N, C-alpha and C positions, 0 to 999 in steps of 0.2 A: 505493500499501497504506499510507502515511504516513497517510490520516484513517482507514484501518480499524482503528487502534491508539488513535485516540481517545477518552478517558472518556465526553467526550460527542459527540450526534449530529452527525455531520459533516457540514459544507455546502460546497457551491460556489457560489461566486458567480460570475457572469457580466456584464458591463456590456455593455448592447445599448444603441440608438436606434431610436428607430421610424423613421427614416429606412430601418431593414432591413424593415420592413413592407412585405408584397407588397399589401396592402390598402389601406395608406394611399398606396402609390405610385402607385396608379390611380387615387386620388381626388381631384376637378381643386380641392377645395372646402380640402384642407390648406394652408398657408401654405407650407410647402417643397415640394410636389408638382414646381415649376419649378426648383428645387436641382440642379445639373451633380453629379452625385457620384454615378455608377456603381462604382468599385472599392469605396468606400466601401459605401454600400447593398449590395451585393452581400456584402463581409464580415463584415457587422452580419446578412443573412438568412442566412446559412452560420452564424453563430452562434450565432443562435436556434436552428437546427435541431441539433445539435451539442449545444445546452441540451434540447432534446427528445429525443434521443438518451441522454443523462445521464440524465433521469427516468423513463426506461422502464429502461437499466441497473442504476441506482442505488436508485429508488426501491422496490422489494422489498427490498431492505436497511435503509430506512428514512430514507438519506439525505436530505436536503435539497436542492433543488437549486432557485438562484436566476436569476432573469434579472432586470436593476437596468437600468431608463432615467431615467437623471438628470436627460432634458431640456434645455434648450435653456438652453447654461450659456457662461459668459464664460471663453475660452481663448484660447489662441496657434494655434489647429488653422485659424485664418481670417481675414480681415478683418472679417469679418462680425459675430463672437463678440464683441461689445461690449453693453455695458448700454444703450448710444445704441440697439441694434437688435432689443434684447428680451431678451436674456440675462442671466440670474440668477446 
């Protein structure tokens, strides 16, 4: 209910990952094809569907629903998330 009270166009921003893409998962040329991260992949794929459902539900109210993928970034999520491995 809170976004409905905004004097501006409400926005929902979901942070996703290309690892949640079913199409990219099946693409052997994808650099992350062999990455073992099934729980992470499934959670991001589910978030992508939630976002699609939000577009249908809130789009009729002219809300903005955004799905943002930041790319391979430096983080403490795993030992490979370093600049040396191509993370930004």
